[in-house]
C-alpha positions in Angstrom: 368.1 132.5 23.3 368.9 134.5 20.2 372.2 136.4 20.4 370.7 139.6 19.1 368.3 139.7 22.1 371.0 138.8 24.6 373.2 141.7 23.4 370.5 144.3 24.0 369.9 143.5 27.7 372.5 144.5 30.4 374.0 141.5 32.2 373.2 143.0 35.5 369.5 143.2 34.7 369.5 139.6 33.4 370.8 138.5 36.8 367.7 139.9 38.6 365.0 139.5 36.0 362.9 137.0 38.1 362.7 139.8 40.8 360.3 142.7 40.5 361.6 144.6 37.5 359.6 147.0 35.3 359.7 144.7 32.3 357.8 147.1 30.1 360.9 149.3 30.0 363.0 146.7 28.3 360.5 144.3 26.8 358.0 146.5 25.1 356.8 143.9 22.6 355.8 141.6 25.5 353.6 144.3 26.9 352.3 145.3 23.5 351.2 141.8 22.5 349.3 141.2 25.8 346.3 143.3 24.6 346.8 142.7 20.8 344.0 141.0 19.0 344.8 138.7 16.1 344.7 140.6 12.8 345.8 140.4 9.2 345.6 137.4 6.9 344.5 134.0 8.4 348.2 133.0 8.6 349.4 136.2 10.3 346.4 136.2 12.6 347.2 132.7 13.6 350.8 133.7 14.3 349.7 136.6 16.5 347.5 134.2 18.5 350.2 131.5 18.9 353.1 133.8 19.7 351.0 135.8 22.1 350.3 132.6 24.1 354.0 131.6 24.1 355.2 135.1 25.1 352.8 135.4 28.0 353.7 131.9 29.3 357.4 132.6 29.1 357.1 136.0 30.8 354.5 135.3 33.5 355.0 131.6 34.2 358.7 131.0 33.5 360.1 134.5 34.1 362.1 134.1 30.9 361.7 137.6 29.6 364.2 137.3 26.8 362.5 134.4 25.1 359.1 136.0 25.9 360.3 139.1 24.0 361.6 136.9 21.1 358.1 135.3 20.7 356.4 138.7 21.2 358.5 140.3 18.5 357.4 137.8 16.0 353.8 138.2 17.0 354.0 142.0 16.6 355.7 141.6 13.2 352.8 139.3 12.0 350.2 141.9 13.3 352.0 144.6 11.3 351.8 142.6 8.1 355.3 141.1 8.1 355.9 137.4 7.8 358.4 136.2 10.5 360.2 133.0 9.6 360.5 129.9 11.8 363.6 129.9 14.0 366.8 128.7 12.4 368.3 126.3 15.0 371.8 127.0 13.7 371.4 130.5 15.2 370.6 129.1 18.7 373.1 127.7 21.2 372.1 124.0 20.8 375.1 122.0 21.9 374.0 118.4 21.1 374.7 117.8 17.3 372.1 115.1 17.1 369.4 117.4 18.5 370.5 120.2 16.2 370.3 117.9 13.2 366.8 116.7 14.3 365.6 120.3 14.5 367.1 121.1 11.1 365.4 118.2 9.4 362.1 119.1 11.1 362.4 122.7 9.9 363.2 121.5 6.4 360.0 119.4 6.3 357.9 122.3 7.5 359.5 124.7 5.0 358.8 122.3 2.1 355.1 122.5 3.0 355.4 126.3 3.3 357.0 126.6 -0.1 354.1 124.5 -1.6 351.7 127.2 -0.4 350.7 126.0 3.1 350.5 129.5 4.5 347.7 130.2 2.0 345.9 126.8 1.6 346.1 125.8 5.3 347.0 129.1 7.1 345.9 128.2 10.7 347.6 124.8 10.6 350.7 126.4 9.2 350.8 129.1 11.9 350.3 126.5 14.6 353.2 124.4 13.2 355.6 127.4 13.1 354.8 128.5 16.7 355.2 125.0 18.1 358.5 124.6 16.2 359.8 127.8 17.7 358.7 126.6 21.1 360.7 123.3 20.5 363.8 125.2 19.4 363.7 127.5 22.5 363.2 124.7 24.9 365.9 122.5 23.3 368.4 125.3 23.6 367.7 125.7 27.3 368.1 121.9 27.6 367.2 121.6 31.3 363.5 120.8 31.1 363.0 117.5 29.3 359.3 117.5 29.8 358.9 120.9 28.2 361.2 119.9 25.3 359.1 116.7 24.7 355.8 118.6 25.0 356.8 121.2 22.4 358.3 118.6 20.1 355.1 116.4 20.3 352.9 119.4 19.7 355.0 120.4 16.7 354.9 116.9 15.2 351.1 116.8 15.7 350.7 120.2 14.1 352.9 119.2 11.1 350.8 116.1 10.6 347.7 118.2 10.7 349.2 120.6 8.2 350.0 117.7 5.8 346.5 116.4 6.1 345.0 119.8 5.4 347.1 120.1 2.3 346.1 116.8 0.8 344.1 117.2 -2.4 340.5 116.0 -2.3 340.1 112.4 -3.4 338.6 111.8 -6.8 335.1 110.5 -7.0 334.8 106.8 -7.6 333.1 105.6 -10.7 331.2 102.8 -9.0 327.5 103.2 -8.2 326.8 105.1 -5.0 324.0 105.3 -2.5 323.1 107.7 0.2 323.2 106.6 3.8 322.7 108.4 7.1 325.6 108.6 9.6 325.6 109.9 13.2 328.5 112.3 13.8 329.7 114.4 16.7 331.0 117.8 15.9 332.2 120.8 18.0 330.3 124.0 17.2 328.6 127.0 18.8 325.6 125.9 20.8 324.6 129.2 22.4 325.7 132.8 23.1 324.8 135.6 25.5 325.5 139.3 25.5 326.2 141.3 28.7 325.8 145.1 28.4 327.8 147.6 30.5 327.2 151.2 31.8 329.2 154.0 30.2 332.9 153.8 31.1 332.3 150.9 33.5 333.5 147.3 33.7 331.1 146.2 36.5 328.2 143.9 35.9 324.9 145.5 37.0 321.9 143.6 38.5 320.0 143.1 35.3 322.9 141.8 33.4 324.0 139.6 36.3 320.5 137.9 36.2 321.0 137.2 32.4 324.4 135.7 33.1 323.1 133.5 36.0 320.4 132.2 33.7 322.9 131.5 30.9 325.2 129.6 33.2 322.4 127.5 34.5 321.4 126.6 31.0 325.0 125.7 30.0 325.4 123.5 33.0 322.5 121.4 31.8 324.1 120.7 28.5 326.0 117.4 28.1 328.8 117.1 27.4 330.1 120.2 29.1 330.5 123.3 26.9 333.5 125.5 26.7 333.0 129.3 26.8 334.9 132.0 24.8 334.6 135.7 25.6 334.9 138.9 23.5 335.0 142.3 25.1 333.8 145.4 23.3 333.4 149.2 23.9 331.7 152.1 22.1 333.6 154.8 20.2 333.4 157.4 23.1 337.0 158.0 24.2 340.4 157.1 22.8 340.8 153.8 21.0 343.6 152.6 23.3 341.5 153.4 26.3 338.6 151.5 24.9 340.7 148.5 24.1 341.8 148.3 27.8 338.2 148.9 28.9 336.9 146.1 26.7 339.6 143.8 28.2 338.4 144.8 31.7 334.8 144.0 30.8 335.8 140.7 29.4 337.8 139.8 32.5 334.8 140.8 34.7 332.6 138.3 32.9 335.4 135.7 32.9 335.8 136.0 36.6 332.1 135.7 37.3 331.8 132.6 35.0 334.7 130.9 36.7 333.2 131.8 40.1 330.2 129.9 39.0 332.2 126.9 37.9 332.2 127.3 34.2 335.1 126.3 32.0 336.5 129.3 30.2 338.1 127.8 27.2 341.6 126.5 26.6 344.2 129.2 27.2 345.9 128.1 24.0 342.8 129.3 22.1 343.0 132.7 23.8 339.6 132.6 25.3 339.4 136.3 26.3 339.6 138.6 23.3 339.4 142.4 23.8 338.1 144.0 20.7 337.9 147.6 21.9 335.8 149.8 19.5 336.8 147.9 16.4 333.7 145.6 16.1 330.6 147.5 17.0 327.2 145.9 17.1 325.8 149.3 15.9 327.9 151.3 13.5 328.4 154.9 14.8 330.8 157.7 14.2 333.8 158.4 16.5 333.0 159.7 20.0 329.5 158.3 20.2 328.1 156.7 23.3 326.1 153.6 22.3 324.9 151.1 25.0 324.6 148.2 22.5 328.4 148.5 21.7 329.4 148.4 25.4 329.2 144.7 25.7 330.8 141.3 26.3 329.8 138.4 24.1 330.0 134.9 25.6 330.0 132.1 23.1 329.4 128.5 24.2 330.9 125.7 22.1 330.4 122.0 22.7 330.0 118.7 21.1 326.8 118.2 19.1 325.5 115.0 17.7 324.1 115.3 14.2 322.7 113.1 11.5 324.7 113.5 8.4 323.9 112.2 4.9 326.9 110.4 3.4 327.4 108.7 0.1 328.9 105.3 0.1 330.1 103.0 -2.7 328.1 99.9 -3.3 329.7 96.7 -4.6 
């Protein structure tokens, strides 16, 4: 845990942190990032998404509020247009010299790619690699959960490999004669979507919209293989922006709860399946303070594996 965070929290509070303590008083960035939507450049948006996941996990699952605040601080920085750097393992209390050296070499490999422009040419892969690296550093410092350490390390190494692949230059076309062939490929893409509308200032699903949702779920259950659903909550411009953000989150959660009740898979939490957008992405553009039913909505996007016929060019001998 970084020393600058440790120095700001009273020792007496640290001793009782797993108990019922008003965390928002001391860990304001954790509370702020809970409802924060990814924003900024693709790299910064990716950092907000990844650090949000890490922060919520550490706070709500592990009761590790200090590391949760550390991750949340970086996510908030990214949302504000700053570029937080990957953790420097030398600044963490990692006692095993071999583990410290391993982390330093891994960071060096990642920074080499960053310095070659990875944040711009492969921003989402770069953001994932940075967040997984910080997860590894944090878990290695704690040192008492070998499965967590291994998971973070493996995820970082996979992310770094993906980043290297994304940065590889395209292969030059061969000079030999070529011919077109058809190839059957399976890709993951959007297969359907549904929009659920809400009454003014409400987050409850009415009878008409419930029927639409029931029909949508029935259709999705007939698709093979099973789809994964992602949810976006929205509000109109009537009322304060922060209130509308919270209201859009409540609407999204209402739909999420109903879909889960009906046995649907609501995405991978690592992909932040529920995104509250507040009044920032209206379906119908209006001025401030305008009630508009089409903007009071939750959009459910279904993604799944789709088999397609793809034309490819192969080299003939």
